[in-house]
C-alpha positions as CSV (number, residue, x, y, z in Angstrom):
1,M,-61.6,143.7,158.6
2,T,-60.0,141.6,161.4
3,K,-57.4,143.6,163.2
4,L,-53.8,142.5,163.6
5,S,-52.2,143.1,167.0
6,V,-48.4,142.3,166.9
7,N,-47.1,140.7,170.1
8,I,-43.5,142.1,170.6
9,N,-42.5,139.8,173.5
10,K,-39.9,138.0,171.3
11,I,-38.2,141.3,170.6
12,A,-37.8,141.8,174.3
13,T,-36.4,138.2,174.6
14,L,-33.8,139.0,172.1
15,R,-32.9,142.3,173.8
16,N,-32.6,140.6,177.2
17,S,-30.4,137.8,175.9
18,R,-27.5,140.3,175.6
19,G,-28.4,143.0,178.0
20,G,-28.4,146.6,176.9
21,D,-31.2,148.0,174.6
22,N,-30.7,146.3,171.2
23,P,-33.2,145.8,169.7
24,N,-35.0,148.7,171.2
25,V,-38.5,147.5,172.2
26,L,-40.1,150.9,172.2
27,Q,-38.8,151.7,168.7
28,V,-40.1,148.3,167.4
29,A,-43.5,149.2,168.8
30,I,-43.4,152.5,167.0
31,D,-42.3,150.9,163.8
32,C,-45.0,148.1,163.9
33,Q,-47.6,150.9,164.1
34,K,-45.9,152.7,161.2
35,F,-45.8,149.5,159.2
36,G,-49.6,148.9,159.5
37,A,-50.2,147.0,162.7
38,D,-53.6,147.7,164.2
39,G,-52.4,147.1,167.7
40,I,-49.5,146.2,169.9
41,T,-49.7,143.3,172.4
42,V,-47.3,142.6,175.4
43,H,-47.4,139.8,177.9
44,P,-45.3,140.8,181.0
45,R,-44.6,137.9,183.4
46,P,-43.5,138.2,187.0
47,D,-39.9,137.4,186.3
48,E,-39.8,140.0,183.4
49,R,-37.9,137.4,181.3
50,H,-39.0,139.2,178.1
51,I,-41.3,142.3,178.4
52,R,-40.4,144.3,181.5
53,Y,-42.9,146.3,183.5
54,N,-41.1,149.5,182.5
55,D,-41.5,148.5,178.8
56,V,-45.2,148.5,179.3
57,R,-45.1,152.0,180.9
58,D,-42.9,153.4,178.0
59,I,-45.1,151.9,175.3
60,S,-48.3,153.2,176.9
61,K,-47.0,156.7,176.5
62,I,-46.4,156.5,172.7
63,I,-49.0,154.0,171.5
64,T,-51.3,155.4,168.8
65,T,-53.0,152.1,167.9
66,E,-54.7,149.8,170.3
67,F,-52.6,148.6,173.2
68,N,-53.3,145.1,174.6
69,I,-51.7,143.9,177.8
70,E,-52.0,140.1,178.5
71,G,-51.3,138.4,181.7
72,N,-52.5,136.5,184.8
73,P,-54.7,138.7,187.0
74,L,-53.8,136.5,190.0
75,E,-50.6,138.6,190.2
76,D,-51.4,141.8,192.0
77,K,-48.5,143.5,190.3
78,F,-50.0,142.8,186.9
79,V,-53.4,144.2,188.0
80,E,-51.7,147.3,189.3
81,L,-49.7,147.7,186.0
82,V,-52.9,147.5,183.9
83,L,-54.8,150.0,186.0
84,E,-51.8,152.3,185.9
85,N,-51.5,152.3,182.1
86,K,-55.1,151.8,181.1
87,P,-54.7,150.0,177.7
88,A,-57.5,149.7,175.2
89,Q,-57.7,146.0,176.2
90,V,-56.6,143.7,178.9
91,T,-56.5,140.0,178.0
92,L,-56.7,137.7,181.0
93,V,-54.7,134.5,180.7
94,P,-54.5,131.7,183.3
95,D,-50.9,130.9,182.9
96,D,-48.5,129.7,185.7
97,P,-45.6,132.0,186.4
98,N,-43.1,129.3,185.3
99,Q,-44.8,128.4,182.0
100,L,-42.8,128.9,178.9
101,T,-45.9,130.1,177.0
102,S,-49.7,130.1,177.5
103,N,-51.2,126.6,177.0
104,H,-54.9,126.6,178.1
105,G,-57.9,128.8,178.6
106,W,-59.9,129.6,181.7
107,N,-62.4,127.2,183.2
108,T,-65.1,129.8,183.0
109,I,-67.6,127.7,185.0
110,K,-65.5,126.8,188.0
111,E,-63.7,130.1,188.1
112,Q,-66.7,132.3,187.2
113,K,-67.0,134.1,190.6
114,Y,-63.4,135.1,190.5
115,L,-63.6,136.2,186.8
116,R,-66.7,138.3,187.4
117,E,-64.9,140.1,190.3
118,I,-61.6,140.8,188.4
119,I,-63.3,141.7,185.1
120,D,-65.5,144.2,187.0
121,V,-62.3,145.9,188.3
122,F,-60.9,146.5,184.8
123,K,-64.3,147.5,183.3
124,K,-64.8,150.1,186.0
125,A,-61.5,151.6,184.9
126,G,-62.8,151.9,181.3
127,I,-60.7,149.0,180.0
128,R,-62.1,146.5,177.5
129,V,-61.7,142.9,178.8
130,S,-60.9,139.7,176.9
131,I,-60.4,136.3,178.5
132,F,-58.4,133.4,177.0
133,V,-60.8,130.4,176.3
134,D,-60.4,127.0,174.8
135,P,-62.7,126.3,171.8
136,E,-65.3,124.5,173.9
137,N,-68.9,125.6,173.7
138,D,-69.6,125.3,177.4
139,M,-66.5,127.4,178.3
140,V,-67.6,130.1,175.8
141,A,-71.1,130.1,177.2
142,G,-69.6,130.4,180.7
143,A,-67.5,133.3,179.6
144,A,-70.6,135.2,178.7
145,D,-71.7,135.0,182.3
146,T,-68.5,136.6,183.6
147,G,-69.2,140.0,182.2
148,T,-66.2,140.0,179.8
149,D,-66.5,142.0,176.6
150,R,-64.6,139.5,174.4
151,I,-63.0,136.1,174.5
152,E,-59.7,135.1,172.8
153,L,-59.9,131.6,171.3
154,Y,-56.7,129.6,172.1
155,T,-55.7,128.4,168.6
156,E,-52.7,126.1,169.3
157,D,-54.8,123.0,168.6
158,Y,-56.0,124.4,165.3
159,A,-52.4,125.2,164.3
160,R,-51.2,121.7,165.3
161,H,-53.7,119.9,163.1
162,Y,-54.0,122.3,160.3
163,H,-51.7,120.5,157.9
164,T,-53.2,117.1,158.4
165,D,-56.9,118.0,158.1
166,R,-57.7,121.7,158.2
167,D,-61.4,121.3,157.9
168,K,-61.6,119.1,161.0
169,A,-59.1,121.3,162.8
170,I,-61.3,124.3,162.5
171,E,-64.6,122.6,163.4
172,A,-64.5,123.3,167.1
173,Y,-63.5,127.0,166.5
174,I,-66.5,127.6,164.1
175,S,-68.8,126.1,166.7
176,A,-67.3,128.1,169.6
177,A,-67.4,131.3,167.5
178,N,-71.1,130.8,166.8
179,V,-71.8,130.4,170.5
180,A,-69.8,133.6,171.2
181,V,-71.8,135.6,168.6
182,A,-75.1,134.2,170.0
183,K,-74.0,135.3,173.5
184,G,-73.0,138.8,172.4
185,L,-69.3,138.3,172.9
186,G,-66.6,139.9,170.8
187,L,-64.2,137.4,169.3
188,N,-60.4,137.4,169.3
189,A,-57.9,134.6,168.6
190,G,-54.3,133.8,169.0
191,H,-51.5,131.3,169.5
192,D,-49.4,129.7,166.7
193,L,-51.3,131.4,164.0
194,D,-49.0,132.0,161.0
195,L,-48.8,132.8,157.3
196,H,-49.8,129.2,156.5
197,N,-52.9,128.8,158.5
198,L,-54.2,132.4,159.1
199,A,-56.1,133.0,155.9
200,F,-58.1,129.8,156.3
201,F,-58.9,130.6,159.9
202,S,-60.0,134.1,159.1
203,K,-62.1,133.1,156.2
204,N,-64.0,130.5,158.3
205,I,-64.5,132.7,161.4
206,P,-66.1,135.8,159.8
207,S,-67.0,137.2,163.3
208,L,-63.3,137.5,164.1
209,L,-62.4,140.9,165.4
210,E,-58.7,140.6,166.2
211,V,-55.8,138.2,166.1
212,S,-52.7,138.6,168.3
213,I,-49.6,137.1,166.7
214,G,-46.0,137.2,168.0
215,H,-43.7,134.3,167.6
216,A,-44.4,133.4,164.0
217,L,-44.6,137.0,162.9
218,I,-41.2,137.9,164.4
219,A,-39.6,134.7,163.1
220,D,-40.9,135.5,159.6
221,A,-39.6,139.1,159.9
222,I,-36.0,137.7,160.2
223,Y,-36.3,136.5,156.6
224,L,-38.9,138.9,155.1
225,G,-38.4,142.1,157.0
226,L,-40.7,143.5,159.6
227,E,-42.7,145.9,157.4
228,N,-43.2,143.3,154.7
229,T,-44.2,140.6,157.2
230,I,-46.8,142.8,158.8
231,Q,-48.3,143.6,155.4
232,L,-48.3,139.9,154.5
233,Y,-50.2,139.0,157.7
234,K,-52.8,141.8,157.1
235,R,-53.2,140.4,153.5
236,A,-53.8,136.9,154.9
237,L,-56.6,138.4,157.1
238,R,-58.2,139.8,154.1
239,G,-58.3,136.3,152.6
């Protein structure tokens, strides 16, 4: 079954808005595991506006499920953090330091030389590598030549068009997934997946190994409770 990795950045955003340690990010990571999450995802940014570098260090000591650290490897500090904590997976995202959230994948053709070099750094450390990719067949094919283990399909476009024409919205993702499988790449997905659109996506992408979900899941948890929400998302992944 497709694994659910819970991105806890928004928990850190809430904590940071008032200072102190409420809610406690480490405890939330522990509870997400206890409530059935298959993994924990964090995306530290250079300004530490949500997840802090020390949060990553603390979580890495207690994680019992898969730990996924996302970020831009152009930041030396990020690379050092990943190599220090050796998560199960690092997801490389080409976001600008000032971006509110990730909004595009790598150009795996133009940036192939760089990606090969940085991916090799992480793989030599025994860390599985996934790279953020738009649902474009040539970008997926290019990813296969970088040496990455997996790609993560950027699903914002699917989520935006799901309610108007879900069959059309998922076409590019099915095609990209088929290319990934043919090229021997593992397949992850994430961004704006929620309880409305997740089941349809999962049903139509049978090769999907993992989804990383943060904003929608944490927002749902305000109304439904964290444990119940995690179980509802896992149920959606089962179709």
